[in-house]
mmCIF file of the N, C-alpha and C atoms, coordinates in Angstrom:
data_MODEL
# 
_entry.id   MODEL 
# 
loop_
_atom_site.group_PDB 
_atom_site.id 
_atom_site.type_symbol 
_atom_site.label_atom_id 
_atom_site.label_alt_id 
_atom_site.label_comp_id 
_atom_site.label_asym_id 
_atom_site.label_entity_id 
_atom_site.label_seq_id 
_atom_site.pdbx_PDB_ins_code 
_atom_site.Cartn_x 
_atom_site.Cartn_y 
_atom_site.Cartn_z 
_atom_site.occupancy 
_atom_site.B_iso_or_equiv 
_atom_site.pdbx_formal_charge 
_atom_site.auth_seq_id 
_atom_site.auth_comp_id 
_atom_site.auth_asym_id 
_atom_site.auth_atom_id 
_atom_site.pdbx_PDB_model_num 
ATOM 1   N N  . MET A 1 1  ? -41.696 16.119 89.675  1.00 0.00 ? 1  MET A N  1 
ATOM 2   C CA . MET A 1 1  ? -40.862 17.289 89.509  1.00 0.00 ? 1  MET A CA 1 
ATOM 3   C C  . MET A 1 1  ? -40.880 18.105 90.801  1.00 0.00 ? 1  MET A C  1 
ATOM 4   N N  . PRO A 1 2  ? -39.699 18.405 91.358  1.00 0.00 ? 2  PRO A N  1 
ATOM 5   C CA . PRO A 1 2  ? -39.646 19.236 92.571  1.00 0.00 ? 2  PRO A CA 1 
ATOM 6   C C  . PRO A 1 2  ? -40.149 20.656 92.296  1.00 0.00 ? 2  PRO A C  1 
ATOM 7   N N  . ASP A 1 3  ? -40.643 21.297 93.338  1.00 0.00 ? 3  ASP A N  1 
ATOM 8   C CA . ASP A 1 3  ? -41.079 22.689 93.231  1.00 0.00 ? 3  ASP A CA 1 
ATOM 9   C C  . ASP A 1 3  ? -39.899 23.651 93.290  1.00 0.00 ? 3  ASP A C  1 
ATOM 10  N N  . LEU A 1 4  ? -38.853 23.287 94.059  1.00 0.00 ? 4  LEU A N  1 
ATOM 11  C CA . LEU A 1 4  ? -37.735 24.193 94.295  1.00 0.00 ? 4  LEU A CA 1 
ATOM 12  C C  . LEU A 1 4  ? -36.417 23.435 94.317  1.00 0.00 ? 4  LEU A C  1 
ATOM 13  N N  . SER A 1 5  ? -35.413 24.002 93.639  1.00 0.00 ? 5  SER A N  1 
ATOM 14  C CA . SER A 1 5  ? -34.034 23.527 93.742  1.00 0.00 ? 5  SER A CA 1 
ATOM 15  C C  . SER A 1 5  ? -33.214 24.614 94.419  1.00 0.00 ? 5  SER A C  1 
ATOM 16  N N  . VAL A 1 6  ? -32.490 24.249 95.462  1.00 0.00 ? 6  VAL A N  1 
ATOM 17  C CA . VAL A 1 6  ? -31.596 25.174 96.152  1.00 0.00 ? 6  VAL A CA 1 
ATOM 18  C C  . VAL A 1 6  ? -30.185 24.848 95.680  1.00 0.00 ? 6  VAL A C  1 
ATOM 19  N N  . ILE A 1 7  ? -29.572 25.767 94.938  1.00 0.00 ? 7  ILE A N  1 
ATOM 20  C CA . ILE A 1 7  ? -28.231 25.579 94.403  1.00 0.00 ? 7  ILE A CA 1 
ATOM 21  C C  . ILE A 1 7  ? -27.235 26.190 95.389  1.00 0.00 ? 7  ILE A C  1 
ATOM 22  N N  . ILE A 1 8  ? -26.243 25.401 95.815  1.00 0.00 ? 8  ILE A N  1 
ATOM 23  C CA . ILE A 1 8  ? -25.236 25.888 96.758  1.00 0.00 ? 8  ILE A CA 1 
ATOM 24  C C  . ILE A 1 8  ? -23.854 25.690 96.132  1.00 0.00 ? 8  ILE A C  1 
ATOM 25  N N  . PRO A 1 9  ? -23.346 26.710 95.397  1.00 0.00 ? 9  PRO A N  1 
ATOM 26  C CA . PRO A 1 9  ? -21.998 26.593 94.849  1.00 0.00 ? 9  PRO A CA 1 
ATOM 27  C C  . PRO A 1 9  ? -20.970 26.966 95.916  1.00 0.00 ? 9  PRO A C  1 
ATOM 28  N N  . GLY A 1 10 ? -19.812 26.345 95.878  1.00 0.00 ? 10 GLY A N  1 
ATOM 29  C CA . GLY A 1 10 ? -18.790 26.698 96.854  1.00 0.00 ? 10 GLY A CA 1 
ATOM 30  C C  . GLY A 1 10 ? -17.406 26.242 96.446  1.00 0.00 ? 10 GLY A C  1 
ATOM 31  N N  . ARG A 1 11 ? -16.421 27.020 96.848  1.00 0.00 ? 11 ARG A N  1 
ATOM 32  C CA . ARG A 1 11 ? -15.017 26.654 96.639  1.00 0.00 ? 11 ARG A CA 1 
ATOM 33  C C  . ARG A 1 11 ? -14.286 26.895 97.954  1.00 0.00 ? 11 ARG A C  1 
ATOM 34  N N  . ASN A 1 12 ? -13.744 25.825 98.495  1.00 0.00 ? 12 ASN A N  1 
ATOM 35  C CA . ASN A 1 12 ? -13.012 25.883 99.765  1.00 0.00 ? 12 ASN A CA 1 
ATOM 36  C C  . ASN A 1 12 ? -13.866 26.444 100.901 1.00 0.00 ? 12 ASN A C  1 
ATOM 37  N N  . GLU A 1 13 ? -15.144 26.084 100.904 1.00 0.00 ? 13 GLU A N  1 
ATOM 38  C CA . GLU A 1 13 ? -16.066 26.551 101.939 1.00 0.00 ? 13 GLU A CA 1 
ATOM 39  C C  . GLU A 1 13 ? -15.919 25.687 103.186 1.00 0.00 ? 13 GLU A C  1 
ATOM 40  N N  . MET A 1 14 ? -15.535 26.298 104.275 1.00 0.00 ? 14 MET A N  1 
ATOM 41  C CA . MET A 1 14 ? -15.332 25.536 105.505 1.00 0.00 ? 14 MET A CA 1 
ATOM 42  C C  . MET A 1 14 ? -16.654 25.122 106.161 1.00 0.00 ? 14 MET A C  1 
ATOM 43  N N  . PHE A 1 15 ? -17.755 25.760 105.790 1.00 0.00 ? 15 PHE A N  1 
ATOM 44  C CA . PHE A 1 15 ? -19.042 25.437 106.387 1.00 0.00 ? 15 PHE A CA 1 
ATOM 45  C C  . PHE A 1 15 ? -20.012 24.794 105.389 1.00 0.00 ? 15 PHE A C  1 
ATOM 46  N N  . MET A 1 16 ? -19.494 24.217 104.330 1.00 0.00 ? 16 MET A N  1 
ATOM 47  C CA . MET A 1 16 ? -20.355 23.615 103.310 1.00 0.00 ? 16 MET A CA 1 
ATOM 48  C C  . MET A 1 16 ? -21.229 22.510 103.906 1.00 0.00 ? 16 MET A C  1 
ATOM 49  N N  . LYS A 1 17 ? -20.656 21.606 104.671 1.00 0.00 ? 17 LYS A N  1 
ATOM 50  C CA . LYS A 1 17 ? -21.426 20.505 105.246 1.00 0.00 ? 17 LYS A CA 1 
ATOM 51  C C  . LYS A 1 17 ? -22.532 21.040 106.148 1.00 0.00 ? 17 LYS A C  1 
ATOM 52  N N  . GLN A 1 18 ? -22.219 21.992 107.016 1.00 0.00 ? 18 GLN A N  1 
ATOM 53  C CA . GLN A 1 18 ? -23.220 22.547 107.922 1.00 0.00 ? 18 GLN A CA 1 
ATOM 54  C C  . GLN A 1 18 ? -24.326 23.269 107.140 1.00 0.00 ? 18 GLN A C  1 
ATOM 55  N N  . THR A 1 19 ? -23.950 23.991 106.094 1.00 0.00 ? 19 THR A N  1 
ATOM 56  C CA . THR A 1 19 ? -24.936 24.710 105.293 1.00 0.00 ? 19 THR A CA 1 
ATOM 57  C C  . THR A 1 19 ? -25.897 23.733 104.616 1.00 0.00 ? 19 THR A C  1 
ATOM 58  N N  . VAL A 1 20 ? -25.345 22.711 103.975 1.00 0.00 ? 20 VAL A N  1 
ATOM 59  C CA . VAL A 1 20 ? -26.173 21.720 103.286 1.00 0.00 ? 20 VAL A CA 1 
ATOM 60  C C  . VAL A 1 20 ? -27.084 21.009 104.283 1.00 0.00 ? 20 VAL A C  1 
ATOM 61  N N  . GLU A 1 21 ? -26.545 20.587 105.412 1.00 0.00 ? 21 GLU A N  1 
ATOM 62  C CA . GLU A 1 21 ? -27.360 19.891 106.414 1.00 0.00 ? 21 GLU A CA 1 
ATOM 63  C C  . GLU A 1 21 ? -28.465 20.779 106.962 1.00 0.00 ? 21 GLU A C  1 
ATOM 64  N N  . ASN A 1 22 ? -28.178 22.070 107.164 1.00 0.00 ? 22 ASN A N  1 
ATOM 65  C CA . ASN A 1 22 ? -29.194 22.991 107.669 1.00 0.00 ? 22 ASN A CA 1 
ATOM 66  C C  . ASN A 1 22 ? -30.312 23.182 106.663 1.00 0.00 ? 22 ASN A C  1 
ATOM 67  N N  . VAL A 1 23 ? -29.955 23.337 105.403 1.00 0.00 ? 23 VAL A N  1 
ATOM 68  C CA . VAL A 1 23 ? -30.986 23.498 104.374 1.00 0.00 ? 23 VAL A CA 1 
ATOM 69  C C  . VAL A 1 23 ? -31.830 22.233 104.277 1.00 0.00 ? 23 VAL A C  1 
ATOM 70  N N  . LEU A 1 24 ? -31.183 21.065 104.279 1.00 0.00 ? 24 LEU A N  1 
ATOM 71  C CA . LEU A 1 24 ? -31.929 19.808 104.204 1.00 0.00 ? 24 LEU A CA 1 
ATOM 72  C C  . LEU A 1 24 ? -32.863 19.631 105.403 1.00 0.00 ? 24 LEU A C  1 
ATOM 73  N N  . ALA A 1 25 ? -32.432 20.072 106.567 1.00 0.00 ? 25 ALA A N  1 
ATOM 74  C CA . ALA A 1 25 ? -33.258 19.932 107.773 1.00 0.00 ? 25 ALA A CA 1 
ATOM 75  C C  . ALA A 1 25 ? -34.456 20.880 107.766 1.00 0.00 ? 25 ALA A C  1 
ATOM 76  N N  . ASN A 1 26 ? -34.372 21.962 106.995 1.00 0.00 ? 26 ASN A N  1 
ATOM 77  C CA . ASN A 1 26 ? -35.421 22.984 107.057 1.00 0.00 ? 26 ASN A CA 1 
ATOM 78  C C  . ASN A 1 26 ? -36.246 23.142 105.789 1.00 0.00 ? 26 ASN A C  1 
ATOM 79  N N  . ILE A 1 27 ? -35.925 22.427 104.729 1.00 0.00 ? 27 ILE A N  1 
ATOM 80  C CA . ILE A 1 27 ? -36.722 22.581 103.515 1.00 0.00 ? 27 ILE A CA 1 
ATOM 81  C C  . ILE A 1 27 ? -38.093 21.951 103.708 1.00 0.00 ? 27 ILE A C  1 
ATOM 82  N N  . ARG A 1 28 ? -39.060 22.492 103.011 1.00 0.00 ? 28 ARG A N  1 
ATOM 83  C CA . ARG A 1 28 ? -40.430 22.006 103.093 1.00 0.00 ? 28 ARG A CA 1 
ATOM 84  C C  . ARG A 1 28 ? -40.908 21.647 101.691 1.00 0.00 ? 28 ARG A C  1 
ATOM 85  N N  . GLY A 1 29 ? -41.922 20.841 101.635 1.00 0.00 ? 29 GLY A N  1 
ATOM 86  C CA . GLY A 1 29 ? -42.498 20.492 100.348 1.00 0.00 ? 29 GLY A CA 1 
ATOM 87  C C  . GLY A 1 29 ? -41.558 19.641 99.519  1.00 0.00 ? 29 GLY A C  1 
ATOM 88  N N  . ASP A 1 30 ? -41.801 19.665 98.233  1.00 0.00 ? 30 ASP A N  1 
ATOM 89  C CA . ASP A 1 30 ? -41.004 18.877 97.299  1.00 0.00 ? 30 ASP A CA 1 
ATOM 90  C C  . ASP A 1 30 ? -39.837 19.727 96.809  1.00 0.00 ? 30 ASP A C  1 
ATOM 91  N N  . SER A 1 31 ? -38.725 19.670 97.526  1.00 0.00 ? 31 SER A N  1 
ATOM 92  C CA . SER A 1 31 ? -37.550 20.479 97.209  1.00 0.00 ? 31 SER A CA 1 
ATOM 93  C C  . SER A 1 31 ? -36.319 19.599 97.136  1.00 0.00 ? 31 SER A C  1 
ATOM 94  N N  . GLU A 1 32 ? -35.295 20.112 96.460  1.00 0.00 ? 32 GLU A N  1 
ATOM 95  C CA . GLU A 1 32 ? -34.025 19.405 96.362  1.00 0.00 ? 32 GLU A CA 1 
ATOM 96  C C  . GLU A 1 32 ? -32.886 20.386 96.597  1.00 0.00 ? 32 GLU A C  1 
ATOM 97  N N  . VAL A 1 33 ? -31.733 19.854 96.980  1.00 0.00 ? 33 VAL A N  1 
ATOM 98  C CA . VAL A 1 33 ? -30.533 20.658 97.193  1.00 0.00 ? 33 VAL A CA 1 
ATOM 99  C C  . VAL A 1 33 ? -29.480 20.165 96.221  1.00 0.00 ? 33 VAL A C  1 
ATOM 100 N N  . ILE A 1 34 ? -28.835 21.102 95.519  1.00 0.00 ? 34 ILE A N  1 
ATOM 101 C CA . ILE A 1 34 ? -27.757 20.769 94.599  1.00 0.00 ? 34 ILE A CA 1 
ATOM 102 C C  . ILE A 1 34 ? -26.509 21.511 95.061  1.00 0.00 ? 34 ILE A C  1 
ATOM 103 N N  . ALA A 1 35 ? -25.534 20.760 95.588  1.00 0.00 ? 35 ALA A N  1 
ATOM 104 C CA . ALA A 1 35 ? -24.267 21.339 96.031  1.00 0.00 ? 35 ALA A CA 1 
ATOM 105 C C  . ALA A 1 35 ? -23.258 21.211 94.897  1.00 0.00 ? 35 ALA A C  1 
ATOM 106 N N  . VAL A 1 36 ? -22.617 22.317 94.553  1.00 0.00 ? 36 VAL A N  1 
ATOM 107 C CA . VAL A 1 36 ? -21.616 22.314 93.495  1.00 0.00 ? 36 VAL A CA 1 
ATOM 108 C C  . VAL A 1 36 ? -20.260 22.584 94.147  1.00 0.00 ? 36 VAL A C  1 
ATOM 109 N N  . LEU A 1 37 ? -19.399 21.568 94.133  1.00 0.00 ? 37 LEU A N  1 
ATOM 110 C CA . LEU A 1 37 ? -18.080 21.646 94.752  1.00 0.00 ? 37 LEU A CA 1 
ATOM 111 C C  . LEU A 1 37 ? -17.091 22.061 93.671  1.00 0.00 ? 37 LEU A C  1 
ATOM 112 N N  . ASP A 1 38 ? -16.646 23.300 93.739  1.00 0.00 ? 38 ASP A N  1 
ATOM 113 C CA . ASP A 1 38 ? -15.842 23.907 92.682  1.00 0.00 ? 38 ASP A CA 1 
ATOM 114 C C  . ASP A 1 38 ? -14.348 23.725 92.942  1.00 0.00 ? 38 ASP A C  1 
ATOM 115 N N  . GLY A 1 39 ? -13.824 22.572 92.538  1.00 0.00 ? 39 GLY A N  1 
ATOM 116 C CA . GLY A 1 39 ? -12.388 22.329 92.631  1.00 0.00 ? 39 GLY A CA 1 
ATOM 117 C C  . GLY A 1 39 ? -11.903 21.834 93.974  1.00 0.00 ? 39 GLY A C  1 
ATOM 118 N N  . TYR A 1 40 ? -12.786 21.289 94.798  1.00 0.00 ? 40 TYR A N  1 
ATOM 119 C CA . TYR A 1 40 ? -12.362 20.777 96.106  1.00 0.00 ? 40 TYR A CA 1 
ATOM 120 C C  . TYR A 1 40 ? -13.377 19.769 96.617  1.00 0.00 ? 40 TYR A C  1 
ATOM 121 N N  . TRP A 1 41 ? -12.979 19.015 97.630  1.00 0.00 ? 41 TRP A N  1 
ATOM 122 C CA . TRP A 1 41 ? -13.888 18.138 98.378  1.00 0.00 ? 41 TRP A CA 1 
ATOM 123 C C  . TRP A 1 41 ? -13.998 18.705 99.783  1.00 0.00 ? 41 TRP A C  1 
ATOM 124 N N  . PRO A 1 42 ? -15.201 18.875 100.317 1.00 0.00 ? 42 PRO A N  1 
ATOM 125 C CA . PRO A 1 42 ? -15.342 19.456 101.657 1.00 0.00 ? 42 PRO A CA 1 
ATOM 126 C C  . PRO A 1 42 ? -14.842 18.501 102.734 1.00 0.00 ? 42 PRO A C  1 
ATOM 127 N N  . ASP A 1 43 ? -14.287 19.077 103.771 1.00 0.00 ? 43 ASP A N  1 
ATOM 128 C CA . ASP A 1 43 ? -13.826 18.313 104.926 1.00 0.00 ? 43 ASP A CA 1 
ATOM 129 C C  . ASP A 1 43 ? -14.421 18.975 106.155 1.00 0.00 ? 43 ASP A C  1 
ATOM 130 N N  . PRO A 1 44 ? -15.378 18.371 106.804 1.00 0.00 ? 44 PRO A N  1 
ATOM 131 C CA . PRO A 1 44 ? -15.880 17.007 106.692 1.00 0.00 ? 44 PRO A CA 1 
ATOM 132 C C  . PRO A 1 44 ? -16.723 16.829 105.424 1.00 0.00 ? 44 PRO A C  1 
ATOM 133 N N  . PRO A 1 45 ? -16.794 15.581 104.918 1.00 0.00 ? 45 PRO A N  1 
ATOM 134 C CA . PRO A 1 45 ? -17.521 15.322 103.671 1.00 0.00 ? 45 PRO A CA 1 
ATOM 135 C C  . PRO A 1 45 ? -19.037 15.428 103.831 1.00 0.00 ? 45 PRO A C  1 
ATOM 136 N N  . LEU A 1 46 ? -19.701 15.652 102.720 1.00 0.00 ? 46 LEU A N  1 
ATOM 137 C CA . LEU A 1 46 ? -21.165 15.694 102.713 1.00 0.00 ? 46 LEU A CA 1 
ATOM 138 C C  . LEU A 1 46 ? -21.713 14.280 102.856 1.00 0.00 ? 46 LEU A C  1 
ATOM 139 N N  . GLN A 1 47 ? -22.798 14.146 103.596 1.00 0.00 ? 47 GLN A N  1 
ATOM 140 C CA . GLN A 1 47 ? -23.436 12.855 103.798 1.00 0.00 ? 47 GLN A CA 1 
ATOM 141 C C  . GLN A 1 47 ? -24.485 12.627 102.705 1.00 0.00 ? 47 GLN A C  1 
ATOM 142 N N  . ASP A 1 48 ? -24.670 11.373 102.322 1.00 0.00 ? 48 ASP A N  1 
ATOM 143 C CA . ASP A 1 48 ? -25.706 11.039 101.347 1.00 0.00 ? 48 ASP A CA 1 
ATOM 144 C C  . ASP A 1 48 ? -27.086 11.389 101.902 1.00 0.00 ? 48 ASP A C  1 
ATOM 145 N N  . HIS A 1 49 ? -27.934 11.887 101.029 1.00 0.00 ? 49 HIS A N  1 
ATOM 146 C CA . HIS A 1 49 ? -29.314 12.224 101.401 1.00 0.00 ? 49 HIS A CA 1 
ATOM 147 C C  . HIS A 1 49 ? -30.151 12.105 100.133 1.00 0.00 ? 49 HIS A C  1 
ATOM 148 N N  . PRO A 1 50 ? -31.370 11.597 100.221 1.00 0.00 ? 50 PRO A N  1 
ATOM 149 C CA . PRO A 1 50 ? -32.192 11.429 99.020  1.00 0.00 ? 50 PRO A CA 1 
ATOM 150 C C  . PRO A 1 50 ? -32.528 12.737 98.297  1.00 0.00 ? 50 PRO A C  1 
ATOM 151 N N  . ARG A 1 51 ? -32.497 13.855 98.990  1.00 0.00 ? 51 ARG A N  1 
ATOM 152 C CA . ARG A 1 51 ? -32.809 15.150 98.362  1.00 0.00 ? 51 ARG A CA 1 
ATOM 153 C C  . ARG A 1 51 ? -31.560 15.921 97.945  1.00 0.00 ? 51 ARG A C  1 
ATOM 154 N N  . LEU A 1 52 ? -30.384 15.319 98.103  1.00 0.00 ? 52 LEU A N  1 
ATOM 155 C CA . LEU A 1 52 ? -29.122 16.002 97.801  1.00 0.00 ? 52 LEU A CA 1 
ATOM 156 C C  . LEU A 1 52 ? -28.495 15.448 96.535  1.00 0.00 ? 52 LEU A C  1 
ATOM 157 N N  . LYS A 1 53 ? -28.105 16.374 95.652  1.00 0.00 ? 53 LYS A N  1 
ATOM 158 C CA . LYS A 1 53 ? -27.303 16.041 94.474  1.00 0.00 ? 53 LYS A CA 1 
ATOM 159 C C  . LYS A 1 53 ? -25.997 16.806 94.607  1.00 0.00 ? 53 LYS A C  1 
ATOM 160 N N  . VAL A 1 54 ? -24.904 16.166 94.213  1.00 0.00 ? 54 VAL A N  1 
ATOM 161 C CA . VAL A 1 54 ? -23.589 16.797 94.318  1.00 0.00 ? 54 VAL A CA 1 
ATOM 162 C C  . VAL A 1 54 ? -22.924 16.811 92.949  1.00 0.00 ? 54 VAL A C  1 
ATOM 163 N N  . ILE A 1 55 ? -22.421 17.978 92.571  1.00 0.00 ? 55 ILE A N  1 
ATOM 164 C CA . ILE A 1 55 ? -21.615 18.124 91.365  1.00 0.00 ? 55 ILE A CA 1 
ATOM 165 C C  . ILE A 1 55 ? -20.205 18.458 91.833  1.00 0.00 ? 55 ILE A C  1 
ATOM 166 N N  . HIS A 1 56 ? -19.211 17.765 91.293  1.00 0.00 ? 56 HIS A N  1 
ATOM 167 C CA . HIS A 1 56 ? -17.820 18.040 91.669  1.00 0.00 ? 56 HIS A CA 1 
ATOM 168 C C  . HIS A 1 56 ? -17.029 18.414 90.428  1.00 0.00 ? 56 HIS A C  1 
ATOM 169 N N  . HIS A 1 57 ? -16.412 19.590 90.463  1.00 0.00 ? 57 HIS A N  1 
ATOM 170 C CA . HIS A 1 57 ? -15.490 20.001 89.401  1.00 0.00 ? 57 HIS A CA 1 
ATOM 171 C C  . HIS A 1 57 ? -14.070 19.724 89.891  1.00 0.00 ? 57 HIS A C  1 
ATOM 172 N N  . THR A 1 58 ? -13.291 19.017 89.108  1.00 0.00 ? 58 THR A N  1 
ATOM 173 C CA . THR A 1 58 ? -11.916 18.727 89.531  1.00 0.00 ? 58 THR A CA 1 
ATOM 174 C C  . THR A 1 58 ? -11.054 19.980 89.516  1.00 0.00 ? 58 THR A C  1 
ATOM 175 N N  . GLU A 1 59 ? -11.357 20.904 88.619  1.00 0.00 ? 59 GLU A N  1 
ATOM 176 C CA . GLU A 1 59 ? -10.683 22.204 88.593  1.00 0.00 ? 59 GLU A CA 1 
ATOM 177 C C  . GLU A 1 59 ? -11.731 23.294 88.760  1.00 0.00 ? 59 GLU A C  1 
ATOM 178 N N  . ALA A 1 60 ? -11.374 24.328 89.483  1.00 0.00 ? 60 ALA A N  1 
ATOM 179 C CA . ALA A 1 60 ? -12.309 25.424 89.740  1.00 0.00 ? 60 ALA A CA 1 
ATOM 180 C C  . ALA A 1 60 ? -12.721 26.103 88.431  1.00 0.00 ? 60 ALA A C  1 
ATOM 181 N N  . VAL A 1 61 ? -14.036 26.347 88.300  1.00 0.00 ? 61 VAL A N  1 
ATOM 182 C CA . VAL A 1 61 ? -14.562 27.005 87.104  1.00 0.00 ? 61 VAL A CA 1 
ATOM 183 C C  . VAL A 1 61 ? -15.173 28.370 87.433  1.00 0.00 ? 61 VAL A C  1 
ATOM 184 N N  . GLY A 1 62 ? -15.302 28.687 88.710  1.00 0.00 ? 62 GLY A N  1 
ATOM 185 C CA . GLY A 1 62 ? -15.868 29.970 89.113  1.00 0.00 ? 62 GLY A CA 1 
ATOM 186 C C  . GLY A 1 62 ? -17.321 29.842 89.535  1.00 0.00 ? 62 GLY A C  1 
ATOM 187 N N  . GLN A 1 63 ? -17.772 30.836 90.291  1.00 0.00 ? 63 GLN A N  1 
ATOM 188 C CA . GLN A 1 63 ? -19.103 30.794 90.882  1.00 0.00 ? 63 GLN A CA 1 
ATOM 189 C C  . GLN A 1 63 ? -20.221 30.786 89.831  1.00 0.00 ? 63 GLN A C  1 
ATOM 190 N N  . ARG A 1 64 ? -20.095 31.602 88.813  1.00 0.00 ? 64 ARG A N  1 
ATOM 191 C CA . ARG A 1 64 ? -21.152 31.674 87.805  1.00 0.00 ? 64 ARG A CA 1 
ATOM 192 C C  . ARG A 1 64 ? -21.303 30.358 87.051  1.00 0.00 ? 64 ARG A C  1 
ATOM 193 N N  . ALA A 1 65 ? -20.186 29.771 86.613  1.00 0.00 ? 65 ALA A N  1 
ATOM 194 C CA . ALA A 1 65 ? -20.239 28.497 85.891  1.00 0.00 ? 65 ALA A CA 1 
ATOM 195 C C  . ALA A 1 65 ? -20.739 27.378 86.806  1.00 0.00 ? 65 ALA A C  1 
ATOM 196 N N  . ALA A 1 66 ? -20.324 27.392 88.078  1.00 0.00 ? 66 ALA A N  1 
ATOM 197 C CA . ALA A 1 66 ? -20.791 26.383 89.030  1.00 0.00 ? 66 ALA A CA 1 
ATOM 198 C C  . ALA A 1 66 ? -22.304 26.503 89.240  1.00 0.00 ? 66 ALA A C  1 
ATOM 199 N N  . THR A 1 67 ? -22.787 27.718 89.365  1.00 0.00 ? 67 THR A N  1 
ATOM 200 C CA . THR A 1 67 ? -24.226 27.950 89.527  1.00 0.00 ? 67 THR A CA 1 
ATOM 201 C C  . THR A 1 67 ? -24.984 27.491 88.287  1.00 0.00 ? 67 THR A C  1 
ATOM 202 N N  . ASN A 1 68 ? -24.456 27.796 87.112  1.00 0.00 ? 68 ASN A N  1 
ATOM 203 C CA . ASN A 1 68 ? -25.100 27.366 85.866  1.00 0.00 ? 68 ASN A CA 1 
ATOM 204 C C  . ASN A 1 68 ? -25.166 25.845 85.770  1.00 0.00 ? 68 ASN A C  1 
ATOM 205 N N  . ASP A 1 69 ? -24.107 25.156 86.187  1.00 0.00 ? 69 ASP A N  1 
ATOM 206 C CA . ASP A 1 69 ? -24.101 23.689 86.152  1.00 0.00 ? 69 ASP A CA 1 
ATOM 207 C C  . ASP A 1 69 ? -25.153 23.122 87.108  1.00 0.00 ? 69 ASP A C  1 
ATOM 208 N N  . GLY A 1 70 ? -25.280 23.726 88.284  1.00 0.00 ? 70 GLY A N  1 
ATOM 209 C CA . GLY A 1 70 ? -26.308 23.294 89.223  1.00 0.00 ? 70 GLY A CA 1 
ATOM 210 C C  . GLY A 1 70 ? -27.703 23.519 88.669  1.00 0.00 ? 70 GLY A C  1 
ATOM 211 N N  . THR A 1 71 ? -27.903 24.634 87.995  1.00 0.00 ? 71 THR A N  1 
ATOM 212 C CA . THR A 1 71 ? -29.196 24.948 87.401  1.00 0.00 ? 71 THR A CA 1 
ATOM 213 C C  . THR A 1 71 ? -29.537 23.967 86.283  1.00 0.00 ? 71 THR A C  1 
ATOM 214 N N  . LYS A 1 72 ? -28.538 23.578 85.503  1.00 0.00 ? 72 LYS A N  1 
ATOM 215 C CA . LYS A 1 72 ? -28.767 22.604 84.429  1.00 0.00 ? 72 LYS A CA 1 
ATOM 216 C C  . LYS A 1 72 ? -29.226 21.251 84.981  1.00 0.00 ? 72 LYS A C  1 
ATOM 217 N N  . LEU A 1 73 ? -28.738 20.883 86.159  1.00 0.00 ? 73 LEU A N  1 
ATOM 218 C CA . LEU A 1 73 ? -29.102 19.606 86.771  1.00 0.00 ? 73 LEU A CA 1 
ATOM 219 C C  . LEU A 1 73 ? -30.483 19.659 87.426  1.00 0.00 ? 73 LEU A C  1 
ATOM 220 N N  . SER A 1 74 ? -30.958 20.865 87.725  1.00 0.00 ? 74 SER A N  1 
ATOM 221 C CA . SER A 1 74 ? -32.246 21.036 88.400  1.00 0.00 ? 74 SER A CA 1 
ATOM 222 C C  . SER A 1 74 ? -33.393 20.526 87.544  1.00 0.00 ? 74 SER A C  1 
ATOM 223 N N  . ARG A 1 75 ? -34.376 19.924 88.223  1.00 0.00 ? 75 ARG A N  1 
ATOM 224 C CA . ARG A 1 75 ? -35.603 19.492 87.566  1.00 0.00 ? 75 ARG A CA 1 
ATOM 225 C C  . ARG A 1 75 ? -36.792 20.299 88.067  1.00 0.00 ? 75 ARG A C  1 
ATOM 226 N N  . ALA A 1 76 ? -36.530 21.306 88.883  1.00 0.00 ? 76 ALA A N  1 
ATOM 227 C CA . ALA A 1 76 ? -37.595 22.030 89.571  1.00 0.00 ? 76 ALA A CA 1 
ATOM 228 C C  . ALA A 1 76 ? -38.183 23.171 88.748  1.00 0.00 ? 76 ALA A C  1 
ATOM 229 N N  . LYS A 1 77 ? -39.361 23.585 89.171  1.00 0.00 ? 77 LYS A N  1 
ATOM 230 C CA . LYS A 1 77 ? -40.032 24.720 88.555  1.00 0.00 ? 77 LYS A CA 1 
ATOM 231 C C  . LYS A 1 77 ? -39.329 26.027 88.921  1.00 0.00 ? 77 LYS A C  1 
ATOM 232 N N  . HIS A 1 78 ? -38.811 26.117 90.175  1.00 0.00 ? 78 HIS A N  1 
ATOM 233 C CA . HIS A 1 78 ? -38.133 27.313 90.660  1.00 0.00 ? 78 HIS A CA 1 
ATOM 234 C C  . HIS A 1 78 ? -36.729 26.953 91.132  1.00 0.00 ? 78 HIS A C  1 
ATOM 235 N N  . VAL A 1 79 ? -35.802 27.904 90.987  1.00 0.00 ? 79 VAL A N  1 
ATOM 236 C CA . VAL A 1 79 ? -34.413 27.709 91.400  1.00 0.00 ? 79 VAL A CA 1 
ATOM 237 C C  . VAL A 1 79 ? -34.003 28.854 92.302  1.00 0.00 ? 79 VAL A C  1 
ATOM 238 N N  . MET A 1 80 ? -33.284 28.521 93.364  1.00 0.00 ? 80 MET A N  1 
ATOM 239 C CA . MET A 1 80 ? -32.765 29.519 94.299  1.00 0.00 ? 80 MET A CA 1 
ATOM 240 C C  . MET A 1 80 ? -31.289 29.256 94.518  1.00 0.00 ? 80 MET A C  1 
ATOM 241 N N  . LYS A 1 81 ? -30.475 30.289 94.444  1.00 0.00 ? 81 LYS A N  1 
ATOM 242 C CA . LYS A 1 81 ? -29.034 30.156 94.717  1.00 0.00 ? 81 LYS A CA 1 
ATOM 243 C C  . LYS A 1 81 ? -28.770 30.625 96.146  1.00 0.00 ? 81 LYS A C  1 
ATOM 244 N N  . LEU A 1 82 ? -27.999 29.845 96.869  1.00 0.00 ? 82 LEU A N  1 
ATOM 245 C CA . LEU A 1 82 ? -27.673 30.200 98.247  1.00 0.00 ? 82 LEU A CA 1 
ATOM 246 C C  . LEU A 1 82 ? -26.185 30.444 98.335  1.00 0.00 ? 82 LEU A C  1 
# 
């Protein structure tokens, strides 16, 4: 079980890939990143990573619902929204 899940919800975020890559490069310990793509696919696309989980909504559901979906997928003791 990871200690920390970092939830990153976004809709039409132009820096989603850079944000996810930066968090993955700087996380410590047993942590995971959950990116929630709310009604879009990022361009440039996210790269596969063993600590990254991606949720894609075909239609936008809003920040709160996207965050809740990321939290439901989390297996960690602690959750942080970015």
